[in-house]
C-alpha positions, -999 to 999 in steps of 0.1 A, spaced: 191 -784 -289 222 -814 -292 248 -812 -267 259 -841 -285 291 -825 -285 298 -802 -260 324 -827 -242 348 -820 -271 366 -788 -274 354 -758 -297 370 -725 -305 351 -695 -316 368 -668 -337 351 -638 -347 361 -599 -352 353 -568 -335 320 -556 -359 295 -524 -354 265 -535 -361 231 -507 -372 223 -477 -391 256 -452 -395 284 -478 -385 298 -476 -418 306 -433 -407 325 -449 -381 356 -458 -405 376 -426 -396 379 -437 -367 387 -473 -369 415 -462 -392 429 -442 -368 425 -465 -338 442 -489 -360 471 -460 -371 468 -456 -407 484 -431 -426 477 -447 -463 447 -467 -477 439 -490 -505 403 -489 -509 388 -520 -528 354 -524 -540 337 -528 -574 322 -513 -603 286 -516 -590 296 -510 -555 310 -476 -570 281 -467 -595 258 -472 -556 278 -442 -543 289 -464 -513 328 -467 -523 330 -425 -530 310 -416 -497 335 -439 -474 366 -423 -496 352 -390 -489 350 -397 -448 384 -411 -450 398 -384 -467 379 -362 -441 399 -376 -416 430 -367 -425 440 -402 -449 454 -409 -483 434 -433 -501 440 -451 -530 413 -469 -550 410 -503 -562 382 -514 -580 393 -540 -603 374 -566 -587 351 -594 -601 322 -618 -592 341 -648 -583 374 -628 -573 404 -639 -595 437 -649 -585 454 -620 -609 432 -594 -589 448 -604 -559 478 -597 -576 468 -569 -593 457 -553 -561 491 -561 -541 514 -542 -567 490 -512 -564 495 -513 -521 532 -522 -524 535 -489 -551 512 -465 -535 531 -477 -503 499 -480 -483 495 -494 -451 457 -505 -444 431 -520 -463 392 -505 -462 368 -531 -483 339 -517 -494 311 -543 -509 302 -575 -507 315 -611 -507 340 -605 -536 358 -574 -528 360 -586 -491 378 -619 -500 401 -599 -528 411 -579 -499 421 -611 -478 440 -623 -505 457 -588 -509 465 -593 -474 479 -626 -473 506 -616 -500 514 -585 -487 523 -599 -454 538 -629 -470 552 -627 -497 543 -653 -531 516 -663 -550 478 -662 -536 467 -697 -550 500 -713 -529 480 -708 -497 451 -728 -498 440 -751 -474 438 -748 -439 460 -723 -415 487 -719 -447 490 -682 -437 524 -679 -413 516 -639 -409 488 -617 -405 482 -589 -429 479 -549 -423 453 -536 -408 416 -548 -428 384 -530 -422 355 -541 -439 321 -521 -449 298 -551 -465 270 -537 -487 249 -570 -491 236 -595 -467 245 -628 -476 279 -639 -476 295 -627 -446 332 -627 -456 331 -594 -436 331 -615 -401 344 -650 -414 380 -669 -416 371 -682 -449 384 -666 -483 377 -682 -520 397 -671 -547 390 -682 -582 423 -701 -602 413 -690 -640 439 -713 -654 424 -741 -634 389 -734 -637 386 -741 -594 381 -717 -568 401 -724 -541 396 -721 -502 422 -699 -478 406 -709 -442 426 -691 -413 419 -666 -381 453 -648 -400 426 -630 -423 392 -621 -401 391 -586 -407 405 -564 -378 366 -545 -375 332 -553 -395 309 -520 -400 280 -537 -409 251 -509 -420 223 -526 -433 216 -490 -452 242 -500 -479 219 -528 -486 192 -505 -499 211 -504 -534 214 -543 -538 184 -550 -572 156 -578 -559 176 -609 -577 213 -599 -558 192 -593 -527 173 -628 -532 207 -647 -540 226 -628 -512 199 -637 -484 197 -672 -501 235 -678 -497 230 -668 -461 204 -692 -452 227 -719 -467 255 -707 -440 231 -709 -414 219 -747 -427 251 -760 -436 267 -749 -405 238 -762 -381 240 -797 -394 280 -798 -398 301 -824 -384 321 -796 -363 288 -776 -348 284 -772 -314 259 -758 -287 274 -722 -297 274 -721 -331 239 -739 -334 229 -704 -311 238 -682 -340 227 -707 -368 194 -714 -357 188 -672 -350 199 -669 -386 176 -694 -402 144 -678 -384 154 -641 -394 166 -650 -432 132 -676 -435 113 -652 -416 122 -620 -439 139 -631 -472 102 -629 -491 92 -593 -471 124 -580 -481 121 -587 -519 82 -570 -516 94 -538 -498 127 -533 -505 129 -499 -489 115 -515 -459 146 -505 -439 136 -529 -407 136 -553 -430 167 -549 -444 179 -549 -409 169 -582 -403 180 -595 -432 214 -586 -428 212 -595 -388 208 -630 -400 240 -629 -421 261 -619 -393 247 -646 -375 249 -672 -403 286 -661 -405 295 -661 -369 282 -699 -370 297 -711 -404 331 -693 -398 337 -718 -368 313 -750 -379 326 -750 -414 297 -761 -440 291 -787 -466 288 -799 -498 260 -774 -510 295 -752 -509 321 -776 -519 294 -778 -553 291 -746 -559 327 -736 -558 328 -761 -582 303 -745 -601 318 -710 -598 352 -719 -605 346 -737 -634 321 -720 -652 321 -685 -632 282 -688 -622 269 -668 -594 276 -683 -561 244 -674 -544 221 -686 -568 242 -719 -570 241 -724 -535 201 -716 -536 196 -740 -565 214 -771 -550 204 -765 -512 170 -784 -513 189 -813 -529 218 -814 -502 191 -811 -472 174 -840 -484 208 -861 -488 221 -852 -453 183 -859 -436 187 -889 -420 228 -883 -409 216 -850 -390 180 -858 -382 179 -838 -350 196 -809 -367 167 -804 -391 143 -806 -364 156 -773 -352 158 -763 -390 119 -767 -392 112 -751 -360 130 -717 -369 115 -720 -405 79 -719 -383 71 -748 -399 44 -774 -380 58 -805 -376 36 -816 -345 25 -854 -351 49 -858 -384 65 -886 -392 106 -884 -405 98 -887 -437 67 -862 -440 88 -837 -417 118 -845 -446 99 -832 -475 82 -804 -457 113 -786 -449 129 -791 -484 94 -784 -497 100 -747 -477 132 -744 -493 122 -749 -526 91 -727 -522 110 -699 -506 138 -698 -534 115 -698 -560 90 -672 -541 120 -649 -542 128 -654 -580 155 -681 -581 137 -700 -606 160 -719 -627 182 -750 -625 216 -757 -630 206 -768 -667 191 -726 -671 226 -716 -660 243 -735 -690 253 -765 -668 251 -801 -690 252 -831 -681 288 -836 -697 300 -810 -670 289 -832 -642 319 -856 -637 344 -827 -638 326 -806 -615 321 -833 -590 360 -841 -596 368 -805 -581 340 -806 -555 355 -838 -537 386 -821 -533 370 -789 -516 375 -788 -480 342 -778 -471 334 -815 -482 353 -829 -452 324 -812 -422 294 -822 -443 273 -848 -422 270 -876 -442 301 -887 -462 298 -882 -498 317 -900 -527 323 -889 -564 290 -906 -580 274 -890 -546 283 -858 -559 274 -862 -595 238 -878 -584 233 -841 -568 243 -823 -595 225 -843 -620 194 -837 -598 196 -800 -597 201 -799 -635 
């Protein structure tokens, strides 16, 4: 493992988490531990239809808590959705937030928490360490195996007026506890399973090659690549296999612990731009862009890419750098198509005329700061063009 950064100071931030089948059922006890009285339960329509929201509300009510549901969250959560949640939280005199869902409800909940504690519009907190005061207790119950928003110090919110996503990065929004239950991922459809899994793979890869990586984050990122690459095709073939679901959920957790502390790179900067500008699915955008950005970054992070190849179980003995580079990007492309993510950006409605504006927005994203290879606007334009 490359320890060239071991002499530099690195911090590692993570919430308390409970991992395993049945973890979600501890929500009542954790709410008691955190002194909750009246709880805002944040979720979305799909998760509620799957039954997870109602189950958690029932557990909380049986434990003696009042619950107010906020289901008004859409994919790529919008600033106005955050502010609507804040209004409901304050009107109902809530003191705790429990979120049941994937990355969108979790990021929305983080946004609600920020505004409740600090006032002002959520969009005013864009950037790194811009949140003065921590919010109310936040308990996460993730229902996807991909975003790892439940363990990260990131929140991504869409500015619908500017058609842009903002990143808020601060330990003030790290949840108090995450109850990570692989069983909740059984209700994901195959495409969502694939997209969220590839999102987690992207987290792991970008954390490994980040210029802020460390021996500590590498441990988590390498294990994440191993788990996700080794299980993502099986989870599509046997979606009801709880052991495979557990492996994917653990891979997501490992990737989240890595990227929350090493940050990300050009894939996420570009995907955030696509999500904000065109409201496209985040995981699918990451999946489409990943191979192109890996190829772009290869020469500036060769040692880390060797770890990635080994974790993917690729035969790299005796190969040249050129062969290794091709084998890794080929494998990423093979996995993506194997699990059903077959479109390029053009198939999602992106046109060459969009590229200039997309690149300009991506250039401003803080994730680009930790990309191992510096990228100018034209570099990003070329990467978008290659992915069309």
